[in-house]
C-alpha positions as CSV (number, residue, x, y, z in Angstrom):
1,M,0.0,0.0,0.0
2,S,1.5,3.3,-1.1
3,V,1.6,6.5,1.0
4,K,-0.2,9.2,-0.9
5,T,2.0,12.2,-0.7
6,I,1.8,15.9,-1.7
7,I,4.8,18.2,-2.0
8,I,4.2,21.9,-1.0
9,D,6.9,24.4,-1.7
10,D,6.9,27.8,-3.3
11,E,10.1,27.0,-5.2
12,P,9.3,24.9,-8.3
13,L,13.0,23.7,-8.5
14,S,12.8,22.4,-4.9
15,V,9.5,20.6,-5.7
16,A,11.1,19.0,-8.8
17,E,14.2,17.9,-7.0
18,L,12.3,16.3,-4.1
19,Q,9.9,14.7,-6.5
20,V,12.8,13.0,-8.3
21,M,14.4,11.9,-5.0
22,L,11.2,10.3,-3.8
23,K,10.9,8.1,-6.9
24,Q,13.5,5.8,-5.3
25,F,11.0,4.9,-2.6
26,K,8.4,2.3,-3.7
27,G,6.1,3.0,-0.8
28,I,5.8,6.7,-1.6
29,E,3.3,8.0,-4.2
30,V,3.4,11.7,-5.1
31,V,-0.1,12.4,-6.1
32,A,0.2,16.2,-6.4
33,T,2.4,19.2,-5.9
34,A,1.6,22.8,-5.0
35,T,3.5,26.1,-4.8
36,R,0.9,28.2,-3.0
37,S,-1.1,27.6,0.1
38,S,-4.5,28.1,-1.6
39,E,-3.5,25.6,-4.3
40,A,-2.3,23.2,-1.6
41,L,-5.6,23.4,0.3
42,E,-7.5,22.5,-2.8
43,K,-5.3,19.5,-3.6
44,I,-5.3,18.2,0.0
45,S,-9.1,18.3,-0.1
46,L,-9.1,16.5,-3.4
47,H,-6.5,13.8,-2.8
48,K,-6.7,13.3,1.0
49,P,-3.0,12.5,1.3
50,D,-1.4,10.5,4.0
51,L,1.7,12.6,4.0
52,L,2.8,16.2,3.3
53,F,6.3,17.4,2.5
54,L,5.9,21.0,3.5
55,D,8.0,24.2,3.3
56,I,7.5,26.8,6.1
57,N,8.2,30.2,4.5
58,M,5.7,30.6,1.6
59,P,3.6,33.4,0.2
60,E,-0.1,33.7,1.2
61,S,0.4,31.8,4.4
62,N,3.2,29.8,6.0
63,G,3.3,26.1,6.5
64,F,2.0,26.3,10.1
65,Q,-1.0,28.4,9.0
66,L,-1.7,26.0,6.2
67,L,-2.0,23.1,8.7
68,E,-4.2,25.2,11.0
69,A,-6.7,25.5,8.1
70,L,-7.1,21.8,7.8
71,D,-9.8,19.8,9.5
72,E,-7.7,16.6,9.4
73,T,-4.0,16.8,9.4
74,P,-1.9,14.2,7.5
75,D,1.5,13.2,8.6
76,V,4.0,16.1,8.0
77,I,7.7,16.3,7.1
78,F,8.9,19.8,7.0
79,V,11.5,20.7,4.4
80,T,12.9,24.1,4.9
81,A,16.1,26.2,4.7
82,Y,15.6,27.5,8.2
83,D,16.4,25.6,11.4
84,E,14.7,28.0,13.9
85,Y,11.2,26.5,13.5
86,A,12.3,22.9,14.5
87,V,10.9,23.1,18.0
88,K,7.5,24.4,16.9
89,A,7.4,21.7,14.2
90,F,7.8,18.9,16.7
91,E,5.3,20.6,19.0
92,I,2.6,20.0,16.4
93,N,3.8,16.4,16.0
94,A,5.7,16.6,12.7
95,L,7.3,13.3,11.8
96,D,10.5,15.0,10.8
97,Y,12.3,18.3,10.0
98,I,14.7,18.3,7.0
99,L,17.0,21.2,6.2
100,K,17.6,22.2,2.6
101,P,19.5,21.2,0.5
102,V,18.0,17.8,1.0
103,N,20.5,15.0,1.7
104,K,19.6,11.6,0.2
105,E,20.5,9.7,3.5
106,R,18.5,12.2,5.6
107,L,15.5,11.8,3.3
108,L,15.8,8.0,3.6
109,E,15.7,8.3,7.4
110,A,12.6,10.5,7.3
111,V,10.7,8.3,4.8
112,Q,11.5,5.2,6.9
113,K,9.6,6.9,9.8
114,V,6.6,7.2,7.5
115,I,6.8,3.6,6.3
116,N,7.2,2.3,9.9
117,K,4.2,4.3,11.1
118,Q,2.0,3.1,8.2
119,T,2.8,-0.6,8.9
120,V,1.8,-0.3,12.6
121,I,-2.0,-0.7,13.1
122,P,-3.1,0.7,16.4
123,T,-5.5,-1.3,18.5
124,R,-8.7,0.5,19.5
125,L,-9.5,0.4,23.2
126,D,-12.7,-0.8,24.8
127,A,-15.0,1.9,26.3
128,E,-14.7,0.2,29.7
129,K,-10.9,0.4,29.6
130,R,-9.3,2.6,32.3
131,I,-6.4,4.7,31.5
132,F,-3.8,6.3,33.8
133,I,-3.1,10.0,33.6
134,K,-0.3,11.7,35.5
135,D,-0.5,15.5,35.4
136,G,2.2,17.1,37.6
137,D,1.7,15.8,41.1
138,H,-1.8,14.5,40.4
139,C,-2.7,11.0,39.2
140,F,-6.0,9.9,37.7
141,F,-7.6,6.6,36.6
142,V,-10.4,7.3,34.2
143,T,-12.7,5.0,32.3
144,L,-12.8,6.0,28.7
145,K,-16.6,6.1,28.6
146,E,-16.5,8.7,31.4
147,I,-14.5,11.2,29.2
148,I,-16.7,14.0,28.0
149,Y,-14.3,15.4,25.4
150,L,-10.7,15.8,24.6
151,E,-8.9,19.0,23.4
152,S,-5.6,19.3,21.6
153,A,-2.9,21.2,23.4
154,G,0.3,20.8,21.3
155,N,2.0,17.5,22.1
156,Y,-0.7,16.9,24.8
157,V,-4.4,16.4,25.0
158,K,-6.6,17.9,27.7
159,V,-8.9,15.3,29.0
160,F,-12.3,16.5,30.3
161,F,-14.1,14.2,32.7
162,Q,-16.3,15.0,35.8
163,N,-14.8,18.4,36.9
164,K,-11.2,17.4,36.0
165,K,-9.1,18.4,32.9
166,P,-5.6,16.8,33.3
167,L,-3.1,16.8,30.4
168,L,-2.2,13.5,28.8
169,H,1.1,13.3,26.9
170,R,-0.4,12.0,23.6
171,S,-1.5,13.8,20.4
172,L,-5.1,14.1,19.4
173,N,-4.5,12.1,16.3
174,Y,-3.1,9.3,18.4
175,M,-6.1,9.3,20.7
176,E,-8.4,9.3,17.7
177,E,-6.8,6.0,16.5
178,R,-7.2,4.4,19.9
179,L,-10.6,5.5,21.2
180,P,-13.7,3.4,20.5
181,E,-15.5,4.7,17.4
182,S,-18.8,3.7,18.9
183,I,-19.0,6.7,21.2
184,F,-16.1,9.1,20.2
185,F,-16.2,11.4,17.3
186,R,-13.5,13.7,15.8
187,A,-15.4,17.1,15.8
188,S,-12.4,19.2,14.4
189,R,-8.7,19.5,14.5
190,Q,-9.0,20.6,18.1
191,H,-11.6,18.3,19.6
192,I,-12.8,14.7,20.0
193,I,-16.2,14.4,21.7
194,N,-18.0,11.6,23.5
195,T,-21.4,11.5,21.8
196,E,-23.0,10.1,25.0
197,F,-22.4,13.5,26.6
198,I,-24.0,15.6,24.0
199,K,-26.8,17.8,25.5
200,G,-27.8,19.7,22.4
201,I,-27.0,20.2,18.7
202,Q,-27.6,23.4,16.6
203,P,-26.8,24.3,13.0
204,F,-24.1,27.0,12.9
205,L,-22.2,29.1,10.3
206,N,-21.3,27.7,6.9
207,N,-23.0,24.3,7.4
208,T,-21.1,23.6,10.6
209,L,-22.7,22.3,13.8
210,R,-22.5,23.5,17.3
211,V,-22.9,21.0,20.1
212,T,-23.4,21.6,23.8
213,M,-21.9,19.0,26.1
214,T,-23.4,18.0,29.5
215,N,-20.7,19.9,31.3
216,G,-21.7,23.1,29.5
217,A,-18.8,23.2,27.0
218,I,-19.7,24.4,23.5
219,I,-17.8,22.7,20.7
220,D,-18.0,23.4,17.0
221,I,-18.1,20.5,14.5
222,S,-16.3,21.5,11.3
223,Q,-18.1,21.6,7.9
224,R,-16.4,18.4,6.7
225,Q,-17.0,16.6,9.9
226,A,-20.6,17.8,10.2
227,V,-21.5,15.7,7.1
228,R,-20.0,12.6,8.7
229,F,-21.6,13.4,12.0
230,K,-25.1,13.7,10.5
231,E,-24.6,10.3,8.7
232,Q,-23.4,8.6,11.9
233,M,-26.1,10.1,14.1
234,G,-28.9,9.6,11.5
235,I,-29.7,13.3,11.5
């Protein structure tokens, strides 16, 4: 199974060079390239890639702003001439950060991370499973079905249950792969909600939905996810 990949860089020469280098990897399929953020958003929506090779400094919007505009974020390998963004890149769970000019051995190392990740199939947990959360000096055991919702916080997720909201050192994408689909739903890039704790649902701007949780939290379901939510909930 190939990893569908899009290269995004405002320098056409850099795009062409990387495209040639990636041909040596049988598991990588470059389905599109883009030199502007607006073009990239269109192609990501069309192809739904597994992986982005993404430059940071680009016209219109930078690489981080591009990712913020996505409802669902693919795996990301940053390819840039600047090293000062590395910390921020890994804070948003980038798989790797490659400096230009791209070295063949360095690219191989990054691609291997992608291949390894794709071959590992995470096991979903049962709703009755209890997980351990250590947040500073406080420790919690919480049953998954008791979680009201989860909120992305960089390399962590904030877990809301009862009147608690400890931080768990996991990404929201990781939690989405592990949580039981029967009760948890990815509302947006920022939130996963437990549908058992939904108190109310209202139509909102641009065909989005706004849900009120039993603890009073108000969470927006993105336009793309609203379509899935309606199908899943039979609305």
